[in-house]
N, C-alpha and C positions, 0 to 999 in steps of 0.2 A: 504494500500500500504506500503510495507516495506521501511525502510529508505534507503537501497541501491538502490532500484528501483526508489525511489523518487529523489535521488541524480543523478542517470543516466538521468532521465527525465529533471531535472534542467540543467545539463550539455548540453543535447541535445538542449533544448530551448535557452540557452545562445549562443550556437554555431550558431543556425539559426538566432538569432537576430544579432550576430556579422557579419554574412554573409550579411544580409540585410543592416547593417551599412556599410559594405565594398562596396556594390553596390552603396549606396547613396554617399559615399565619392568619389568613382571613377567617378560617373556621375556628381557630383557637382563640384569637385575640380580638378580632373586630366584630364578631357576632355576639349578640346579647345572650344567646342561648348556648347550651352545652354543645360540645363537639358532635355528639350523636344526634341530638335534637336538630341541629343545623343540617346534618346530612339527610335526615328524614324530611325536613322541610324542602330542601333542594330537590329531592326526588319527587315529593308530592306535587310541588309547584313547577316542576320541570325547568329549573333554573340553572341547568348545567352550563349552558352557553354564557350566561351572565357571570357566573362565578369563574369560569375558565378565562374569560376575557379580563376580569379583574386580576386574576392570578398571574397573567402574563406580564404585568407591569414590571416585575423585577428583571425581566429580559432587557428592558431599556437600560438599566444600570449595568448589567453584564455586557451589553453591546458597547456602551461607551467606555467601559474599563478595557475591553479588548482593543478598541480603536485608539485609546490613549497609549496603550502599551505597544502600538503598531503591530498588532496581531490581526491583520486584516482577514486572513482565512478563517480564524476562529469567529470573528465578528460576522463573517458570511454565514457560518453555521448557525449562529444565533438568529440571524435574519431568516434563514430557511425554516428554523423551528418555529419562529414567531408567525411566519406565513402559514405553516402547517396548522398551528393552533388557531389562527384566524379562520382558516377553511373549516376546521372541525367545529368552531363556534358557529359558523354560518350553517353548516349541516345540522347541528343540534337545534338551531333556531327554527328550522322548518320541519323537524320531526318530533 
């Protein structure tokens, strides 16, 4: 695997982890309800897309950190992951 492809993959994986971290932070610290109650409410009200789009906000910070460190390939991976999350959010909105 080439070094550029490896860096893109690393950026993609970091963005996915940042998104999961964003979901956890939202559910644990910003919701008024318990973690499990919030998960139940998300499922009952079909709010997956909204929560996912809020959870992708940390990707912005990761993207700029990679840009500042001149790691453009990793920033490209973050951008690809963010686009994938946006497409998933769009799909969830209509189903």
